[in-house]
C-alpha positions as CSV (number, residue, x, y, z in Angstrom):
1,X,16.0,-26.2,0.6
2,X,16.9,-24.4,3.8
3,X,13.3,-23.3,4.3
4,X,12.1,-26.9,3.8
5,X,14.6,-28.3,6.3
6,X,13.8,-25.9,9.1
7,X,10.4,-27.3,10.2
8,X,11.9,-30.9,10.3
9,X,14.7,-29.7,12.6
10,X,12.2,-27.9,14.7
11,X,9.9,-30.9,14.9
12,X,12.8,-33.2,15.9
13,X,13.8,-30.6,18.5
14,X,10.2,-30.5,20.0
15,X,10.2,-34.3,20.3
16,X,13.7,-34.4,21.8
17,X,12.7,-31.7,24.3
18,X,9.6,-33.7,25.4
19,X,11.5,-37.0,25.7
20,X,14.5,-35.6,27.6
21,X,12.3,-33.5,30.0
22,X,9.8,-36.3,30.6
23,X,12.5,-38.9,31.3
24,X,14.4,-36.4,33.4
25,X,11.3,-35.6,35.5
26,X,10.6,-39.3,36.0
27,X,14.2,-39.9,37.2
28,X,14.0,-36.8,39.6
29,X,10.6,-37.9,40.9
30,X,11.8,-41.4,41.5
31,X,14.6,-40.1,43.7
32,X,12.2,-37.6,45.4
33,X,9.3,-40.0,46.0
34,X,10.8,-43.4,46.6
35,X,11.2,-44.7,50.2
36,X,15.0,-45.1,49.5
37,X,15.1,-41.4,48.4
38,X,13.3,-38.5,50.1
39,X,9.9,-40.3,50.6
40,X,7.8,-37.3,49.2
41,X,4.7,-39.4,48.3
42,X,2.4,-36.4,47.5
43,X,2.1,-36.8,43.7
44,X,-1.0,-34.7,43.2
45,X,0.3,-31.8,45.3
46,X,3.6,-32.1,43.5
47,X,1.8,-31.7,40.2
48,X,0.1,-28.6,41.7
49,X,3.6,-27.2,42.4
50,X,4.6,-28.0,38.7
51,X,1.7,-26.0,37.3
52,X,2.3,-23.2,39.9
53,X,5.9,-22.7,38.6
54,X,4.7,-23.1,35.0
55,X,2.0,-20.4,35.6
56,X,4.7,-18.1,37.2
57,X,7.0,-18.6,34.1
58,X,4.1,-17.7,31.8
59,X,3.2,-14.6,33.8
60,X,6.8,-13.4,33.7
61,X,7.0,-14.1,30.0
62,X,3.8,-12.1,29.3
63,X,4.9,-9.2,31.7
64,X,8.3,-8.9,30.0
65,X,6.8,-9.0,26.5
66,X,8.5,-12.3,25.5
67,X,5.1,-13.8,24.8
68,X,1.7,-12.3,24.0
69,X,-1.4,-13.0,26.1
70,X,-4.4,-14.1,23.9
71,X,-8.0,-14.4,24.8
72,X,-9.5,-17.8,25.7
73,X,-12.9,-17.9,27.4
74,X,-12.7,-18.7,31.1
75,X,-15.3,-21.4,30.9
76,X,-13.3,-23.3,28.4
77,X,-10.2,-23.1,30.6
78,X,-12.3,-24.2,33.6
79,X,-13.7,-27.3,32.0
80,X,-10.3,-28.1,30.5
81,X,-8.7,-27.9,34.0
82,X,-11.4,-30.3,35.3
83,X,-10.6,-32.8,32.6
84,X,-6.8,-32.4,33.1
85,X,-7.1,-32.8,36.8
86,X,-9.3,-35.8,36.6
87,X,-6.7,-37.3,34.3
88,X,-3.9,-36.7,36.9
89,X,-6.0,-37.9,39.9
90,X,-7.4,-40.9,37.9
91,X,-3.9,-42.0,37.0
92,X,-2.7,-41.7,40.6
93,X,-5.7,-43.7,41.9
94,X,-5.3,-46.3,39.1
95,X,-1.7,-46.9,40.1
96,X,-2.7,-47.2,43.7
97,X,-5.7,-49.5,43.3
98,X,-4.5,-51.6,40.4
99,X,-1.5,-53.9,39.8
100,X,1.4,-52.3,37.9
101,X,0.6,-54.6,34.9
102,X,-3.0,-53.4,34.6
103,X,-1.9,-49.8,35.1
104,X,0.5,-50.2,32.1
105,X,-2.3,-51.8,30.0
106,X,-4.6,-48.8,30.8
107,X,-1.9,-46.4,29.7
108,X,-1.4,-48.4,26.4
109,X,-5.2,-48.2,25.9
110,X,-4.9,-44.4,25.5
111,X,-3.7,-44.8,22.0
112,X,-6.8,-46.6,20.5
113,X,-9.1,-44.3,22.6
114,X,-7.4,-41.2,21.2
115,X,-7.8,-42.7,17.7
116,X,-11.5,-43.4,18.2
117,X,-12.1,-40.0,19.8
118,X,-10.3,-38.2,16.9
119,X,-12.5,-40.1,14.5
120,X,-15.6,-39.3,16.4
121,X,-14.9,-35.6,17.1
122,X,-12.9,-34.6,14.0
123,X,-13.8,-37.4,11.5
124,X,-10.1,-38.4,11.2
125,X,-9.4,-41.6,9.4
126,X,-6.3,-43.9,9.7
127,X,-4.7,-46.0,7.0
128,X,-3.9,-49.6,7.5
129,X,-0.2,-48.9,7.8
130,X,-0.8,-46.5,10.7
131,X,-3.1,-49.0,12.5
132,X,-0.5,-51.8,12.1
133,X,2.3,-49.5,13.4
134,X,0.2,-48.4,16.4
135,X,-0.5,-52.1,17.2
136,X,3.2,-53.0,17.0
137,X,4.2,-50.1,19.3
138,X,1.5,-51.1,21.9
139,X,2.5,-54.8,21.7
140,X,6.2,-53.9,22.2
141,X,5.6,-51.6,25.1
142,X,3.2,-54.2,26.6
143,X,5.8,-57.0,26.4
144,X,8.5,-54.9,28.1
145,X,6.3,-53.4,30.9
146,X,3.3,-55.5,31.6
147,X,3.8,-58.2,34.3
148,X,1.1,-59.2,36.7
149,X,-2.5,-58.2,35.8
150,X,-5.0,-57.8,38.7
151,X,-8.3,-56.0,38.2
152,X,-10.9,-54.8,40.7
153,X,-14.1,-52.7,40.3
154,X,-12.8,-49.4,41.8
155,X,-9.4,-49.7,40.0
156,X,-11.2,-50.4,36.7
157,X,-13.4,-47.3,37.1
158,X,-10.4,-45.1,38.0
159,X,-8.5,-46.4,35.0
160,X,-11.4,-45.7,32.6
161,X,-11.8,-42.2,33.9
162,X,-8.0,-41.6,33.6
163,X,-7.8,-43.0,30.1
164,X,-10.9,-41.0,28.8
165,X,-9.8,-37.7,30.4
166,X,-6.2,-38.1,29.3
167,X,-7.3,-38.7,25.7
168,X,-9.8,-35.8,25.8
169,X,-7.2,-33.5,27.3
170,X,-4.6,-34.1,24.6
171,X,-7.1,-33.8,21.8
172,X,-8.5,-30.5,23.3
173,X,-5.0,-29.0,23.4
174,X,-4.7,-29.3,19.6
175,X,-8.3,-28.1,19.1
176,X,-7.7,-25.0,21.3
177,X,-4.6,-24.0,19.4
178,X,-6.4,-24.2,16.1
179,X,-9.7,-22.6,17.3
180,X,-8.1,-19.6,19.0
181,X,-4.9,-19.3,16.8
182,X,-2.8,-19.5,19.9
183,X,0.7,-20.8,20.3
184,X,1.6,-23.7,22.6
185,X,3.3,-21.6,25.3
186,X,0.5,-18.9,25.2
187,X,-2.1,-21.6,25.7
188,X,-0.1,-23.2,28.5
189,X,0.2,-19.9,30.3
190,X,-3.6,-19.7,30.1
191,X,-4.4,-23.2,31.4
192,X,-1.6,-23.5,34.0
193,X,-2.9,-21.0,36.6
194,X,-6.4,-22.6,36.7
195,X,-4.8,-26.1,37.1
196,X,-2.4,-24.8,39.7
197,X,-5.0,-23.3,41.9
198,X,-7.3,-26.3,41.7
199,X,-4.5,-28.9,42.3
200,X,-3.0,-26.9,45.2
201,X,-6.5,-26.9,46.8
202,X,-7.5,-30.5,46.1
203,X,-4.0,-32.1,46.0
204,X,-3.3,-32.4,49.7
205,X,-6.7,-34.1,50.3
206,X,-6.3,-36.5,47.4
207,X,-2.8,-37.4,48.6
208,X,-4.0,-38.0,52.1
209,X,-6.6,-40.4,50.7
210,X,-3.9,-42.1,48.7
211,X,-1.1,-42.3,51.3
212,X,-2.8,-41.7,54.6
213,X,-0.1,-39.1,55.2
214,X,-0.5,-35.3,55.7
215,X,1.7,-32.9,53.7
216,X,2.0,-30.8,56.9
217,X,3.8,-33.7,58.6
218,X,6.5,-34.1,55.9
219,X,10.0,-32.9,56.9
220,X,11.2,-30.7,54.1
221,X,15.0,-31.1,54.0
222,X,17.3,-29.1,51.8
223,X,17.8,-32.2,49.5
224,X,14.0,-32.8,49.2
225,X,13.4,-29.1,48.4
226,X,16.2,-29.1,45.8
227,X,14.6,-32.1,44.1
228,X,11.2,-30.5,44.2
229,X,12.6,-27.4,42.5
230,X,14.3,-29.6,39.9
231,X,11.1,-31.5,39.3
232,X,9.2,-28.2,38.8
233,X,11.8,-26.8,36.4
234,X,11.7,-30.0,34.3
235,X,7.9,-29.9,34.5
236,X,7.9,-26.4,32.8
237,X,9.9,-27.8,29.9
238,X,7.8,-31.0,29.8
239,X,4.5,-29.1,29.7
240,X,5.8,-26.6,27.1
241,X,7.0,-29.5,24.8
242,X,3.8,-31.4,25.3
243,X,1.7,-28.5,24.1
244,X,4.2,-27.8,21.3
245,X,4.2,-31.4,20.0
246,X,0.4,-31.9,20.1
247,X,-0.1,-28.5,18.3
248,X,2.4,-29.5,15.6
249,X,1.4,-33.2,15.2
250,X,-1.6,-34.9,16.7
251,X,-2.6,-36.5,20.0
252,X,-2.2,-40.0,18.4
253,X,1.4,-39.2,17.2
254,X,2.2,-37.8,20.6
255,X,1.1,-41.0,22.3
256,X,2.8,-43.4,19.9
257,X,6.2,-41.7,19.7
258,X,5.9,-40.7,23.4
259,X,6.4,-44.4,24.3
260,X,10.0,-43.8,23.5
261,X,10.0,-42.3,27.0
262,X,9.0,-45.7,28.4
263,X,12.0,-47.3,26.6
264,X,14.4,-44.6,27.9
265,X,13.1,-44.9,31.5
266,X,13.7,-48.7,31.4
267,X,17.2,-48.2,30.1
268,X,18.1,-45.4,32.6
269,X,16.5,-47.4,35.4
270,X,18.9,-50.3,34.6
271,X,21.9,-47.9,34.3
272,X,21.2,-45.6,37.3
273,X,19.1,-47.6,39.7
274,X,20.2,-51.2,39.1
275,X,16.8,-52.2,37.8
276,X,16.6,-55.7,36.3
277,X,16.6,-55.7,32.4
278,X,15.5,-59.1,31.1
279,X,15.5,-60.6,27.6
280,X,11.8,-60.0,27.5
281,X,12.3,-56.3,28.3
282,X,14.9,-56.0,25.5
283,X,12.8,-57.7,22.9
284,X,9.8,-55.6,23.9
285,X,11.8,-52.4,23.6
286,X,13.2,-53.4,20.1
287,X,9.6,-54.2,18.9
288,X,8.3,-50.9,20.3
289,X,11.2,-48.9,18.6
290,X,10.4,-50.8,15.3
291,X,6.8,-49.8,15.6
292,X,7.7,-46.2,16.1
293,X,9.9,-46.3,13.0
294,X,7.1,-47.8,11.0
295,X,4.7,-45.3,12.3
296,X,6.9,-42.4,11.4
297,X,7.4,-43.8,7.9
298,X,3.6,-44.3,7.5
299,X,2.9,-40.8,8.6
300,X,5.5,-39.4,6.1
301,X,4.1,-41.7,3.4
302,X,0.6,-40.3,4.0
303,X,1.9,-36.7,3.9
304,X,3.6,-37.4,0.5
305,X,0.5,-39.1,-0.9
306,X,-1.7,-36.2,0.1
307,X,0.8,-33.7,-1.3
308,X,0.9,-35.7,-4.6
309,X,-2.9,-35.7,-4.7
310,X,-3.0,-32.0,-4.1
311,X,-0.5,-31.3,-6.9
312,X,-2.3,-33.6,-9.2
313,X,-5.6,-31.9,-8.5
314,X,-4.0,-28.5,-9.2
315,X,-2.5,-29.7,-12.5
316,X,-5.9,-31.2,-13.5
317,X,-7.7,-27.9,-12.6
318,X,-5.2,-25.9,-14.7
319,X,-5.5,-28.3,-17.6
320,X,-9.3,-27.9,-17.5
321,X,-9.0,-24.1,-17.4
322,X,-6.7,-24.2,-20.4
323,X,-9.1,-26.5,-22.3
324,X,-12.1,-24.3,-21.6
325,X,-10.1,-21.2,-22.7
326,X,-9.1,-22.9,-25.9
327,X,-12.7,-23.9,-26.6
328,X,-13.8,-20.4,-26.0
329,X,-11.1,-18.9,-28.2
330,X,-11.8,-21.4,-31.0
331,X,-15.5,-20.5,-30.9
332,X,-14.8,-16.8,-31.6
333,X,-15.0,-15.3,-35.1
334,X,-11.7,-14.4,-36.8
335,X,-12.5,-10.7,-36.8
336,X,-13.0,-10.8,-33.0
337,X,-9.6,-12.5,-32.5
338,X,-7.9,-9.8,-34.6
339,X,-9.5,-7.0,-32.6
340,X,-8.9,-8.8,-29.3
341,X,-12.5,-8.3,-28.2
342,X,-16.0,-9.6,-28.9
343,X,-18.7,-7.7,-30.8
344,X,-21.6,-6.6,-28.8
C-alpha cells in the first residue's frame, strides 16, 4: 500500500510546487514591473535572467554530481528554444497589442489547441467526460477573467503564434523526456542555456519595441535588484515543476489544472493588492474549480478503466492458454501421459 501511495503524494507535490511557484512569481513580478512598484517593464529580458539562473543551477547540479548530464542533439535544443522564445515573445506582444479580455481568451484557447495537436501528433483520444470537464474549466476561467474584447490584425497574428508555440512547446517537453529517457531537471538543464543566451541577446530589443524604453536607462535600485533575484529564484522552481508535471501527466492536464493558478492570482490580488473581486469573478472561479475536480475524476476514471481492461485481457489470455493446454493434454495417448513425454 505504501508503494501505491508514494506516486500520488509525489504527483500532488509536483502540482503544488508549480502552483505555489507560479503564483509567487506573478506576485513578485507584479511588484517589480508595475508603475506603483519598481517599474521594471522589461519582461522578455527578465525571462532571459530567469533562464540564466536556471542554467547556472543546472550546471552546478551537474558539476557536483547531484544530477547527470544526458545527451540531447543540439539541433533539437535549438529548434525547441526558438519555439519557446516565440511563445514568450508572442505572449508579450499579444498582451501589448490586444485588450486584456482577448489576451485571456487566447490563453484559454491553448487547451483545445493542445488537445488537437496531441491527437494529430500522438493519436491521443479524449473521452466525452474529459471534453466536458475541459469546457467547464475554460468557461469558468473565461467568466472570471474576460472583460472587454478588442481584436486587431497584428494582435490576432501575435496571439495565434503565441498559442501555437506554447502548445507545441509543452507537448515537446513530454516527447523529449520519453524519447531520450531523460528526467525533467536534466532536460531543463539542457534547454535553459540555449534559451538564456537567445533571450539575453534578443530580449532588450524586443522590450525596447514593446515599451520604447532602454534597459541601460533603468535605475537598478537595491529593492528592484532584490525582487529580480526573487523572481529568478521562483522561476527556477517554476520551470522545474513545469517540466516535472508535463513529464508525469500531459500537456492537456497541465493546462487544465494549471488554471488553478489563475484562481489563486485573483484571490491573492484581492487580498494583497486591493483588487476588485465581483460576484461574477467568484462564480467563475467556483465553476473553474468544479471543472478541475470533474477533470481529475474523469482522468482517474479512465486510468481505472484502462487498468481493468488490461487485467481482463491478461485473465482472458491466461484462460485461453489453459484451455489450449487442456486440449493438448486430452489429445495425448494414456501411455504418453504416464511417461510424461510424447513418442517420437
